[in-house]
Gaussian input, Z-matrix of N, CA and C with variables (Angstrom, degrees):
# hf/3-21g

backbone

0 1
 N
 C     1     B1
 C     2     B2     1     A1
 N     3     B3     2     A2     1     D1
 C     4     B4     3     A3     2     D2
 C     5     B5     4     A4     3     D3
 N     6     B6     5     A5     4     D4
 C     7     B7     6     A6     5     D5
 C     8     B8     7     A7     6     D6
 N     9     B9     8     A8     7     D7
 C    10    B10     9     A9     8     D8
 C    11    B11    10    A10     9     D9
 N    12    B12    11    A11    10    D10
 C    13    B13    12    A12    11    D11
 C    14    B14    13    A13    12    D12
 N    15    B15    14    A14    13    D13
 C    16    B16    15    A15    14    D14
 C    17    B17    16    A16    15    D15
 N    18    B18    17    A17    16    D16
 C    19    B19    18    A18    17    D17
 C    20    B20    19    A19    18    D18
 N    21    B21    20    A20    19    D19
 C    22    B22    21    A21    20    D20
 C    23    B23    22    A22    21    D21
 N    24    B24    23    A23    22    D22
 C    25    B25    24    A24    23    D23
 C    26    B26    25    A25    24    D24
 N    27    B27    26    A26    25    D25
 C    28    B28    27    A27    26    D26
 C    29    B29    28    A28    27    D27
 N    30    B30    29    A29    28    D28
 C    31    B31    30    A30    29    D29
 C    32    B32    31    A31    30    D30
 N    33    B33    32    A32    31    D31
 C    34    B34    33    A33    32    D32
 C    35    B35    34    A34    33    D33
 N    36    B36    35    A35    34    D34
 C    37    B37    36    A36    35    D35
 C    38    B38    37    A37    36    D36
 N    39    B39    38    A38    37    D37
 C    40    B40    39    A39    38    D38
 C    41    B41    40    A40    39    D39
 N    42    B42    41    A41    40    D40
 C    43    B43    42    A42    41    D41
 C    44    B44    43    A43    42    D42
 N    45    B45    44    A44    43    D43
 C    46    B46    45    A45    44    D44
 C    47    B47    46    A46    45    D45
 N    48    B48    47    A47    46    D46
 C    49    B49    48    A48    47    D47
 C    50    B50    49    A49    48    D48
 N    51    B51    50    A50    49    D49
 C    52    B52    51    A51    50    D50
 C    53    B53    52    A52    51    D51
 N    54    B54    53    A53    52    D52
 C    55    B55    54    A54    53    D53
 C    56    B56    55    A55    54    D54
 N    57    B57    56    A56    55    D55
 C    58    B58    57    A57    56    D56
 C    59    B59    58    A58    57    D57
 N    60    B60    59    A59    58    D58
 C    61    B61    60    A60    59    D59
 C    62    B62    61    A61    60    D60
 N    63    B63    62    A62    61    D61
 C    64    B64    63    A63    62    D62
 C    65    B65    64    A64    63    D63
 N    66    B66    65    A65    64    D64
 C    67    B67    66    A66    65    D65
 C    68    B68    67    A67    66    D66
 N    69    B69    68    A68    67    D67
 C    70    B70    69    A69    68    D68
 C    71    B71    70    A70    69    D69
 N    72    B72    71    A71    70    D70
 C    73    B73    72    A72    71    D71
 C    74    B74    73    A73    72    D72
 N    75    B75    74    A74    73    D73
 C    76    B76    75    A75    74    D74
 C    77    B77    76    A76    75    D75
 N    78    B78    77    A77    76    D76
 C    79    B79    78    A78    77    D77
 C    80    B80    79    A79    78    D78
 N    81    B81    80    A80    79    D79
 C    82    B82    81    A81    80    D80
 C    83    B83    82    A82    81    D81
 N    84    B84    83    A83    82    D82
 C    85    B85    84    A84    83    D83
 C    86    B86    85    A85    84    D84
 N    87    B87    86    A86    85    D85
 C    88    B88    87    A87    86    D86
 C    89    B89    88    A88    87    D87
 N    90    B90    89    A89    88    D88
 C    91    B91    90    A90    89    D89
 C    92    B92    91    A91    90    D90
 N    93    B93    92    A92    91    D91
 C    94    B94    93    A93    92    D92
 C    95    B95    94    A94    93    D93
 N    96    B96    95    A95    94    D94
 C    97    B97    96    A96    95    D95
 C    98    B98    97    A97    96    D96
 N    99    B99    98    A98    97    D97
 C   100   B100    99    A99    98    D98
 C   101   B101   100   A100    99    D99
 N   102   B102   101   A101   100   D100
 C   103   B103   102   A102   101   D101
 C   104   B104   103   A103   102   D102
 N   105   B105   104   A104   103   D103
 C   106   B106   105   A105   104   D104
 C   107   B107   106   A106   105   D105
 N   108   B108   107   A107   106   D106
 C   109   B109   108   A108   107   D107
 C   110   B110   109   A109   108   D108
 N   111   B111   110   A110   109   D109
 C   112   B112   111   A111   110   D110
 C   113   B113   112   A112   111   D111
 N   114   B114   113   A113   112   D112
 C   115   B115   114   A114   113   D113
 C   116   B116   115   A115   114   D114
 N   117   B117   116   A116   115   D115
 C   118   B118   117   A117   116   D116
 C   119   B119   118   A118   117   D117
 N   120   B120   119   A119   118   D118
 C   121   B121   120   A120   119   D119
 C   122   B122   121   A121   120   D120
 N   123   B123   122   A122   121   D121
 C   124   B124   123   A123   122   D122
 C   125   B125   124   A124   123   D123
 N   126   B126   125   A125   124   D124
 C   127   B127   126   A126   125   D125
 C   128   B128   127   A127   126   D126
 N   129   B129   128   A128   127   D127
 C   130   B130   129   A129   128   D128
 C   131   B131   130   A130   129   D129
 N   132   B132   131   A131   130   D130
 C   133   B133   132   A132   131   D131
 C   134   B134   133   A133   132   D132
 N   135   B135   134   A134   133   D133
 C   136   B136   135   A135   134   D134
 C   137   B137   136   A136   135   D135
 N   138   B138   137   A137   136   D136
 C   139   B139   138   A138   137   D137
 C   140   B140   139   A139   138   D138
 N   141   B141   140   A140   139   D139
 C   142   B142   141   A141   140   D140
 C   143   B143   142   A142   141   D141
 N   144   B144   143   A143   142   D142
 C   145   B145   144   A144   143   D143
 C   146   B146   145   A145   144   D144
 N   147   B147   146   A146   145   D145
 C   148   B148   147   A147   146   D146
 C   149   B149   148   A148   147   D147
 N   150   B150   149   A149   148   D148
 C   151   B151   150   A150   149   D149
 C   152   B152   151   A151   150   D150
 N   153   B153   152   A152   151   D151
 C   154   B154   153   A153   152   D152
 C   155   B155   154   A154   153   D153
 N   156   B156   155   A155   154   D154
 C   157   B157   156   A156   155   D155
 C   158   B158   157   A157   156   D156
 N   159   B159   158   A158   157   D157
 C   160   B160   159   A159   158   D158
 C   161   B161   160   A160   159   D159
 N   162   B162   161   A161   160   D160
 C   163   B163   162   A162   161   D161
 C   164   B164   163   A163   162   D162
 N   165   B165   164   A164   163   D163
 C   166   B166   165   A165   164   D164
 C   167   B167   166   A166   165   D165
 N   168   B168   167   A167   166   D166
 C   169   B169   168   A168   167   D167
 C   170   B170   169   A169   168   D168
 N   171   B171   170   A170   169   D169
 C   172   B172   171   A171   170   D170
 C   173   B173   172   A172   171   D171
 N   174   B174   173   A173   172   D172
 C   175   B175   174   A174   173   D173
 C   176   B176   175   A175   174   D174
 N   177   B177   176   A176   175   D175
 C   178   B178   177   A177   176   D176
 C   179   B179   178   A178   177   D177
 N   180   B180   179   A179   178   D178
 C   181   B181   180   A180   179   D179
 C   182   B182   181   A181   180   D180
 N   183   B183   182   A182   181   D181
 C   184   B184   183   A183   182   D182
 C   185   B185   184   A184   183   D183
 N   186   B186   185   A185   184   D184
 C   187   B187   186   A186   185   D185
 C   188   B188   187   A187   186   D186
 N   189   B189   188   A188   187   D187
 C   190   B190   189   A189   188   D188
 C   191   B191   190   A190   189   D189
 N   192   B192   191   A191   190   D190
 C   193   B193   192   A192   191   D191
 C   194   B194   193   A193   192   D192
 N   195   B195   194   A194   193   D193
 C   196   B196   195   A195   194   D194
 C   197   B197   196   A196   195   D195
 N   198   B198   197   A197   196   D196
 C   199   B199   198   A198   197   D197
 C   200   B200   199   A199   198   D198
 N   201   B201   200   A200   199   D199
 C   202   B202   201   A201   200   D200
 C   203   B203   202   A202   201   D201
 N   204   B204   203   A203   202   D202
 C   205   B205   204   A204   203   D203
 C   206   B206   205   A205   204   D204
 N   207   B207   206   A206   205   D205
 C   208   B208   207   A207   206   D206
 C   209   B209   208   A208   207   D207
 N   210   B210   209   A209   208   D208
 C   211   B211   210   A210   209   D209
 C   212   B212   211   A211   210   D210
 N   213   B213   212   A212   211   D211
 C   214   B214   213   A213   212   D212
 C   215   B215   214   A214   213   D213
 N   216   B216   215   A215   214   D214
 C   217   B217   216   A216   215   D215
 C   218   B218   217   A217   216   D216
 N   219   B219   218   A218   217   D217
 C   220   B220   219   A219   218   D218
 C   221   B221   220   A220   219   D219
 N   222   B222   221   A221   220   D220
 C   223   B223   222   A222   221   D221
 C   224   B224   223   A223   222   D222
 N   225   B225   224   A224   223   D223
 C   226   B226   225   A225   224   D224
 C   227   B227   226   A226   225   D225
 N   228   B228   227   A227   226   D226
 C   229   B229   228   A228   227   D227
 C   230   B230   229   A229   228   D228
 N   231   B231   230   A230   229   D229
 C   232   B232   231   A231   230   D230
 C   233   B233   232   A232   231   D231
 N   234   B234   233   A233   232   D232
 C   235   B235   234   A234   233   D233
 C   236   B236   235   A235   234   D234
 N   237   B237   236   A236   235   D235
 C   238   B238   237   A237   236   D236
 C   239   B239   238   A238   237   D237
 N   240   B240   239   A239   238   D238
 C   241   B241   240   A240   239   D239
 C   242   B242   241   A241   240   D240
 N   243   B243   242   A242   241   D241
 C   244   B244   243   A243   242   D242
 C   245   B245   244   A244   243   D243
 N   246   B246   245   A245   244   D244
 C   247   B247   246   A246   245   D245
 C   248   B248   247   A247   246   D246
 N   249   B249   248   A248   247   D247
 C   250   B250   249   A249   248   D248
 C   251   B251   250   A250   249   D249
 N   252   B252   251   A251   250   D250
 C   253   B253   252   A252   251   D251
 C   254   B254   253   A253   252   D252
 N   255   B255   254   A254   253   D253
 C   256   B256   255   A255   254   D254
 C   257   B257   256   A256   255   D255
 N   258   B258   257   A257   256   D256
 C   259   B259   258   A258   257   D257
 C   260   B260   259   A259   258   D258
 N   261   B261   260   A260   259   D259
 C   262   B262   261   A261   260   D260
 C   263   B263   262   A262   261   D261
 N   264   B264   263   A263   262   D262
 C   265   B265   264   A264   263   D263
 C   266   B266   265   A265   264   D264
 N   267   B267   266   A266   265   D265
 C   268   B268   267   A267   266   D266
 C   269   B269   268   A268   267   D267
 N   270   B270   269   A269   268   D268
 C   271   B271   270   A270   269   D269
 C   272   B272   271   A271   270   D270
 N   273   B273   272   A272   271   D271
 C   274   B274   273   A273   272   D272
 C   275   B275   274   A274   273   D273
 N   276   B276   275   A275   274   D274
 C   277   B277   276   A276   275   D275
 C   278   B278   277   A277   276   D276
 N   279   B279   278   A278   277   D277
 C   280   B280   279   A279   278   D278
 C   281   B281   280   A280   279   D279
 N   282   B282   281   A281   280   D280
 C   283   B283   282   A282   281   D281
 C   284   B284   283   A283   282   D282
 N   285   B285   284   A284   283   D283
 C   286   B286   285   A285   284   D284
 C   287   B287   286   A286   285   D285
 N   288   B288   287   A287   286   D286
 C   289   B289   288   A288   287   D287
 C   290   B290   289   A289   288   D288
 N   291   B291   290   A290   289   D289
 C   292   B292   291   A291   290   D290
 C   293   B293   292   A292   291   D291
 N   294   B294   293   A293   292   D292
 C   295   B295   294   A294   293   D293
 C   296   B296   295   A295   294   D294
 N   297   B297   296   A296   295   D295
 C   298   B298   297   A297   296   D296
 C   299   B299   298   A298   297   D297
 N   300   B300   299   A299   298   D298
 C   301   B301   300   A300   299   D299
 C   302   B302   301   A301   300   D300
 N   303   B303   302   A302   301   D301
 C   304   B304   303   A303   302   D302
 C   305   B305   304   A304   303   D303

   B1=1.4583
   B2=1.5227
   B3=1.2968
   B4=1.4528
   B5=1.5221
   B6=1.3098
   B7=1.4523
   B8=1.5255
   B9=1.3159
   B10=1.4576
   B11=1.5261
   B12=1.3173
   B13=1.4634
   B14=1.5196
   B15=1.3269
   B16=1.4603
   B17=1.5219
   B18=1.3238
   B19=1.4586
   B20=1.5211
   B21=1.3184
   B22=1.4624
   B23=1.5224
   B24=1.3343
   B25=1.4596
   B26=1.5231
   B27=1.3366
   B28=1.4677
   B29=1.5314
   B30=1.3311
   B31=1.4655
   B32=1.5322
   B33=1.3032
   B34=1.4714
   B35=1.5283
   B36=1.3320
   B37=1.4676
   B38=1.5214
   B39=1.3229
   B40=1.4653
   B41=1.5251
   B42=1.3259
   B43=1.4725
   B44=1.5278
   B45=1.2965
   B46=1.4633
   B47=1.5233
   B48=1.3223
   B49=1.4689
   B50=1.5255
   B51=1.3229
   B52=1.4547
   B53=1.5223
   B54=1.3236
   B55=1.4633
   B56=1.5237
   B57=1.3252
   B58=1.4692
   B59=1.5244
   B60=1.3322
   B61=1.4649
   B62=1.5237
   B63=1.3359
   B64=1.4550
   B65=1.5252
   B66=1.3309
   B67=1.4645
   B68=1.5185
   B69=1.3221
   B70=1.4595
   B71=1.5172
   B72=1.3303
   B73=1.4593
   B74=1.5163
   B75=1.3407
   B76=1.4583
   B77=1.5197
   B78=1.3419
   B79=1.4579
   B80=1.5270
   B81=1.3359
   B82=1.4639
   B83=1.5233
   B84=1.3182
   B85=1.4663
   B86=1.5232
   B87=1.3253
   B88=1.4672
   B89=1.5327
   B90=1.3119
   B91=1.4734
   B92=1.5371
   B93=1.3309
   B94=1.4611
   B95=1.5268
   B96=1.3322
   B97=1.4655
   B98=1.5382
   B99=1.3278
   B100=1.4702
   B101=1.5225
   B102=1.3385
   B103=1.4684
   B104=1.5212
   B105=1.3228
   B106=1.4693
   B107=1.5321
   B108=1.3028
   B109=1.4634
   B110=1.5330
   B111=1.3172
   B112=1.4708
   B113=1.5280
   B114=1.3480
   B115=1.4683
   B116=1.5275
   B117=1.3131
   B118=1.4641
   B119=1.5305
   B120=1.3263
   B121=1.4651
   B122=1.5260
   B123=1.3278
   B124=1.4703
   B125=1.5315
   B126=1.3345
   B127=1.4698
   B128=1.5197
   B129=1.3318
   B130=1.4683
   B131=1.5224
   B132=1.3271
   B133=1.4613
   B134=1.5268
   B135=1.3331
   B136=1.4664
   B137=1.5221
   B138=1.3226
   B139=1.4707
   B140=1.5219
   B141=1.3287
   B142=1.4716
   B143=1.5257
   B144=1.3286
   B145=1.4712
   B146=1.5308
   B147=1.3348
   B148=1.4665
   B149=1.5319
   B150=1.3298
   B151=1.4602
   B152=1.5154
   B153=1.3097
   B154=1.4568
   B155=1.5269
   B156=1.3210
   B157=1.4654
   B158=1.5262
   B159=1.3317
   B160=1.4615
   B161=1.5259
   B162=1.3320
   B163=1.4614
   B164=1.5226
   B165=1.3416
   B166=1.4598
   B167=1.5194
   B168=1.3178
   B169=1.4687
   B170=1.5258
   B171=1.3315
   B172=1.4665
   B173=1.5271
   B174=1.3353
   B175=1.4634
   B176=1.5274
   B177=1.3216
   B178=1.4667
   B179=1.5283
   B180=1.3325
   B181=1.4744
   B182=1.5327
   B183=1.3447
   B184=1.4757
   B185=1.5182
   B186=1.3318
   B187=1.4666
   B188=1.5236
   B189=1.3307
   B190=1.4633
   B191=1.5228
   B192=1.3287
   B193=1.4606
   B194=1.5227
   B195=1.3139
   B196=1.4612
   B197=1.5287
   B198=1.3258
   B199=1.4647
   B200=1.5236
   B201=1.3372
   B202=1.4669
   B203=1.5261
   B204=1.3147
   B205=1.4643
   B206=1.5128
   B207=1.3327
   B208=1.4631
   B209=1.5227
   B210=1.3347
   B211=1.4620
   B212=1.5207
   B213=1.3257
   B214=1.4599
   B215=1.5239
   B216=1.3238
   B217=1.4630
   B218=1.5182
   B219=1.3117
   B220=1.4554
   B221=1.5286
   B222=1.3012
   B223=1.4621
   B224=1.5236
   B225=1.3136
   B226=1.4622
   B227=1.5262
   B228=1.3121
   B229=1.4594
   B230=1.5209
   B231=1.3140
   B232=1.4568
   B233=1.5223
   B234=1.3295
   B235=1.4620
   B236=1.5228
   B237=1.3250
   B238=1.4664
   B239=1.5238
   B240=1.3180
   B241=1.4669
   B242=1.5247
   B243=1.3313
   B244=1.4589
   B245=1.5073
   B246=1.3395
   B247=1.4703
   B248=1.5251
   B249=1.3292
   B250=1.4601
   B251=1.5222
   B252=1.3308
   B253=1.4583
   B254=1.5263
   B255=1.3437
   B256=1.4652
   B257=1.5106
   B258=1.3465
   B259=1.4670
   B260=1.5182
   B261=1.3352
   B262=1.4551
   B263=1.5241
   B264=1.3111
   B265=1.4580
   B266=1.5218
   B267=1.3210
   B268=1.4549
   B269=1.5174
   B270=1.3256
   B271=1.4705
   B272=1.5279
   B273=1.3200
   B274=1.4635
   B275=1.5236
   B276=1.3433
   B277=1.4613
   B278=1.5338
   B279=1.3146
   B280=1.4652
   B281=1.5272
   B282=1.3162
   B283=1.4709
   B284=1.5268
   B285=1.3157
   B286=1.4697
   B287=1.5309
   B288=1.3274
   B289=1.4651
   B290=1.5305
   B291=1.3172
   B292=1.4605
   B293=1.5264
   B294=1.3161
   B295=1.4655
   B296=1.5344
   B297=1.3235
   B298=1.4791
   B299=1.5229
   B300=1.3251
   B301=1.4585
   B302=1.5198
   B303=1.3156
   B304=1.4714
   B305=1.5104
   A1=108.65
   A2=114.77
   A3=119.18
   A4=109.02
   A5=115.06
   A6=121.04
   A7=108.83
   A8=116.29
   A9=122.55
   A10=107.92
   A11=116.22
   A12=121.00
   A13=107.90
   A14=115.37
   A15=120.63
   A16=110.66
   A17=114.06
   A18=122.20
   A19=107.07
   A20=116.92
   A21=118.81
   A22=112.48
   A23=117.40
   A24=120.33
   A25=113.80
   A26=117.82
   A27=119.34
   A28=113.51
   A29=118.12
   A30=122.17
   A31=111.70
   A32=116.98
   A33=119.66
   A34=110.96
   A35=117.39
   A36=120.12
   A37=112.22
   A38=117.63
   A39=120.85
   A40=113.19
   A41=117.46
   A42=120.78
   A43=112.05
   A44=116.90
   A45=120.30
   A46=113.42
   A47=117.55
   A48=121.07
   A49=112.56
   A50=117.39
   A51=120.93
   A52=110.74
   A53=115.26
   A54=119.65
   A55=111.28
   A56=116.67
   A57=121.68
   A58=108.71
   A59=117.99
   A60=119.70
   A61=109.28
   A62=116.05
   A63=121.98
   A64=109.56
   A65=115.70
   A66=121.25
   A67=104.95
   A68=116.56
   A69=123.58
   A70=109.19
   A71=116.20
   A72=122.93
   A73=109.74
   A74=116.24
   A75=121.13
   A76=106.70
   A77=116.99
   A78=121.94
   A79=110.35
   A80=115.57
   A81=122.43
   A82=107.79
   A83=116.14
   A84=120.56
   A85=112.27
   A86=117.82
   A87=122.20
   A88=112.74
   A89=118.16
   A90=123.30
   A91=110.60
   A92=116.49
   A93=121.58
   A94=113.73
   A95=119.00
   A96=119.94
   A97=112.33
   A98=117.19
   A99=120.39
   A100=110.48
   A101=116.34
   A102=120.13
   A103=111.16
   A104=117.39
   A105=121.32
   A106=109.98
   A107=116.53
   A108=122.66
   A109=112.73
   A110=118.09
   A111=122.60
   A112=114.08
   A113=120.57
   A114=118.06
   A115=113.32
   A116=117.38
   A117=120.93
   A118=109.29
   A119=116.38
   A120=120.16
   A121=110.84
   A122=117.05
   A123=120.46
   A124=110.52
   A125=116.58
   A126=120.90
   A127=110.85
   A128=116.25
   A129=120.00
   A130=111.20
   A131=116.71
   A132=120.39
   A133=111.23
   A134=116.95
   A135=119.09
   A136=112.76
   A137=118.07
   A138=121.35
   A139=113.93
   A140=118.07
   A141=121.43
   A142=110.70
   A143=116.70
   A144=120.00
   A145=113.46
   A146=116.67
   A147=118.73
   A148=111.63
   A149=116.56
   A150=122.26
   A151=109.52
   A152=115.91
   A153=121.98
   A154=106.17
   A155=116.60
   A156=121.42
   A157=107.46
   A158=115.49
   A159=121.82
   A160=108.77
   A161=115.54
   A162=121.54
   A163=109.59
   A164=115.07
   A165=121.72
   A166=107.75
   A167=116.40
   A168=122.39
   A169=107.67
   A170=116.83
   A171=120.66
   A172=112.33
   A173=117.50
   A174=119.90
   A175=111.53
   A176=116.84
   A177=121.25
   A178=112.45
   A179=117.28
   A180=121.39
   A181=110.32
   A182=116.76
   A183=118.79
   A184=113.61
   A185=117.30
   A186=119.82
   A187=111.22
   A188=118.23
   A189=121.08
   A190=110.38
   A191=116.72
   A192=120.11
   A193=110.68
   A194=116.56
   A195=120.68
   A196=110.99
   A197=116.43
   A198=120.70
   A199=111.72
   A200=117.07
   A201=121.28
   A202=112.43
   A203=117.06
   A204=120.42
   A205=113.77
   A206=117.14
   A207=120.48
   A208=109.00
   A209=116.03
   A210=121.89
   A211=112.11
   A212=116.97
   A213=121.86
   A214=107.58
   A215=114.72
   A216=118.59
   A217=109.78
   A218=117.73
   A219=125.65
   A220=112.34
   A221=115.06
   A222=122.31
   A223=106.89
   A224=115.35
   A225=122.00
   A226=110.49
   A227=115.20
   A228=121.91
   A229=108.91
   A230=116.01
   A231=121.79
   A232=105.29
   A233=115.05
   A234=121.94
   A235=108.02
   A236=115.92
   A237=121.82
   A238=107.91
   A239=116.02
   A240=121.68
   A241=111.82
   A242=116.21
   A243=121.56
   A244=115.98
   A245=117.21
   A246=120.70
   A247=111.04
   A248=115.34
   A249=120.38
   A250=108.37
   A251=116.94
   A252=120.85
   A253=112.74
   A254=116.89
   A255=121.04
   A256=108.71
   A257=115.28
   A258=121.43
   A259=108.41
   A260=115.51
   A261=121.38
   A262=108.48
   A263=116.82
   A264=120.68
   A265=109.53
   A266=115.75
   A267=121.58
   A268=111.57
   A269=114.33
   A270=120.79
   A271=109.21
   A272=115.51
   A273=121.36
   A274=109.00
   A275=117.51
   A276=119.08
   A277=109.91
   A278=115.18
   A279=121.18
   A280=112.82
   A281=117.90
   A282=120.88
   A283=110.84
   A284=117.55
   A285=120.45
   A286=111.08
   A287=116.67
   A288=119.50
   A289=110.62
   A290=116.71
   A291=120.37
   A292=110.71
   A293=116.82
   A294=120.16
   A295=110.80
   A296=116.43
   A297=122.28
   A298=110.76
   A299=116.80
   A300=120.91
   A301=113.34
   A302=118.61
   A303=120.89
   A304=111.79
   D1=159.28
   D2=176.68
   D3=-120.40
   D4=168.82
   D5=178.42
   D6=-66.52
   D7=138.30
   D8=178.92
   D9=-105.57
   D10=135.43
   D11=176.36
   D12=-98.86
   D13=124.03
   D14=-177.05
   D15=-110.71
   D16=154.18
   D17=173.66
   D18=-142.23
   D19=-172.99
   D20=-176.07
   D21=-63.09
   D22=-24.15
   D23=-177.90
   D24=-77.42
   D25=-34.58
   D26=-176.79
   D27=-114.76
   D28=2.68
   D29=-175.60
   D30=-59.14
   D31=-45.82
   D32=-177.24
   D33=-59.93
   D34=-47.98
   D35=-178.73
   D36=-69.20
   D37=-42.85
   D38=-175.19
   D39=-75.90
   D40=-33.09
   D41=-173.81
   D42=-110.72
   D43=-60.76
   D44=-171.91
   D45=-69.83
   D46=-30.78
   D47=-179.15
   D48=-102.17
   D49=10.45
   D50=-178.79
   D51=-66.66
   D52=137.63
   D53=176.42
   D54=-83.01
   D55=-16.93
   D56=176.94
   D57=-101.81
   D58=154.13
   D59=172.11
   D60=-60.00
   D61=144.87
   D62=-177.23
   D63=-114.21
   D64=130.97
   D65=167.15
   D66=-95.55
   D67=109.97
   D68=-174.45
   D69=-103.10
   D70=122.60
   D71=-177.97
   D72=-114.26
   D73=116.06
   D74=171.29
   D75=-91.48
   D76=122.70
   D77=-172.47
   D78=-143.35
   D79=175.78
   D80=170.31
   D81=-141.45
   D82=149.78
   D83=-177.08
   D84=-65.45
   D85=-26.38
   D86=-177.20
   D87=-88.51
   D88=-2.84
   D89=-173.64
   D90=-86.59
   D91=119.08
   D92=179.96
   D93=-58.94
   D94=-53.78
   D95=178.59
   D96=-59.76
   D97=-31.81
   D98=177.57
   D99=-65.79
   D100=-39.40
   D101=178.67
   D102=-67.91
   D103=-33.24
   D104=176.41
   D105=-67.38
   D106=-38.86
   D107=-177.48
   D108=-73.49
   D109=-29.20
   D110=-173.35
   D111=-53.53
   D112=-50.07
   D113=-179.46
   D114=-66.55
   D115=-27.94
   D116=177.03
   D117=-67.83
   D118=-41.82
   D119=177.92
   D120=-65.34
   D121=-37.88
   D122=176.14
   D123=-60.29
   D124=-43.67
   D125=178.33
   D126=-61.71
   D127=-47.66
   D128=-179.25
   D129=-60.20
   D130=-41.22
   D131=-179.28
   D132=-62.40
   D133=-38.81
   D134=-178.55
   D135=-82.13
   D136=-29.10
   D137=-176.56
   D138=-90.23
   D139=-18.88
   D140=-174.92
   D141=-130.01
   D142=78.70
   D143=-178.73
   D144=-66.93
   D145=-10.70
   D146=177.69
   D147=-72.06
   D148=-12.75
   D149=176.92
   D150=-115.60
   D151=155.03
   D152=171.78
   D153=-110.51
   D154=128.39
   D155=178.46
   D156=-104.25
   D157=120.82
   D158=-175.91
   D159=-126.55
   D160=133.54
   D161=178.64
   D162=-114.10
   D163=140.78
   D164=176.13
   D165=-125.88
   D166=121.02
   D167=176.62
   D168=-77.61
   D169=116.95
   D170=-175.68
   D171=-65.95
   D172=-25.83
   D173=177.99
   D174=-76.01
   D175=-32.90
   D176=-179.78
   D177=-85.22
   D178=-24.24
   D179=-178.09
   D180=-135.26
   D181=63.39
   D182=-177.83
   D183=-62.37
   D184=-26.55
   D185=179.99
   D186=-67.30
   D187=-34.03
   D188=176.98
   D189=-71.39
   D190=-42.26
   D191=177.63
   D192=-60.70
   D193=-41.43
   D194=179.13
   D195=-66.06
   D196=-41.95
   D197=-179.42
   D198=-61.46
   D199=-30.34
   D200=-179.57
   D201=-99.23
   D202=8.37
   D203=175.31
   D204=65.12
   D205=32.94
   D206=-178.89
   D207=-72.98
   D208=118.87
   D209=-179.36
   D210=-109.96
   D211=-21.38
   D212=176.49
   D213=-146.86
   D214=159.80
   D215=-178.70
   D216=-128.59
   D217=150.77
   D218=-2.64
   D219=-73.76
   D220=145.47
   D221=170.78
   D222=-120.52
   D223=129.20
   D224=-177.14
   D225=-114.37
   D226=140.99
   D227=174.87
   D228=-128.50
   D229=149.69
   D230=164.80
   D231=-104.79
   D232=123.90
   D233=-179.85
   D234=-111.57
   D235=123.54
   D236=175.84
   D237=-126.30
   D238=130.73
   D239=179.58
   D240=51.54
   D241=39.61
   D242=176.51
   D243=79.10
   D244=4.70
   D245=-177.60
   D246=-122.28
   D247=139.78
   D248=176.12
   D249=-73.99
   D250=121.03
   D251=-178.01
   D252=-110.63
   D253=-17.75
   D254=177.58
   D255=-146.60
   D256=151.07
   D257=178.81
   D258=-140.10
   D259=141.15
   D260=176.36
   D261=-145.31
   D262=141.77
   D263=178.10
   D264=-114.86
   D265=139.81
   D266=-179.90
   D267=96.93
   D268=160.89
   D269=179.65
   D270=-73.01
   D271=139.04
   D272=178.41
   D273=-120.51
   D274=147.44
   D275=172.77
   D276=-67.89
   D277=162.64
   D278=-174.44
   D279=-54.98
   D280=-45.57
   D281=-178.26
   D282=-61.09
   D283=-40.74
   D284=179.21
   D285=-70.07
   D286=-34.78
   D287=177.03
   D288=-64.24
   D289=-42.21
   D290=178.40
   D291=-61.68
   D292=-43.80
   D293=178.32
   D294=-65.05
   D295=-38.25
   D296=178.90
   D297=-62.61
   D298=-36.15
   D299=-176.88
   D300=-74.84
   D301=-19.78
   D302=-177.15
   D303=-74.90

């Protein structure tokens, strides 16, 4: 699987109605830590098909960032059954991301 980019039009189907747990990344293209995190998320998406990795650009979808209370980026959520069950702010190494997703 690859990383999915979500916006207000596909967020409900890709994230809230997902049958798999979702690792949701709120990011911006100009954010240094977000750029560091991006290849790690690509790896996780291809190596762990049991999860769905979804990215939301906060500049393109500010209403989603506001709805999730994103105050800094990157902000990561684990979404299960349409509900946010975990939250983390800042870039994490791959091993910590895997532990965060469990």
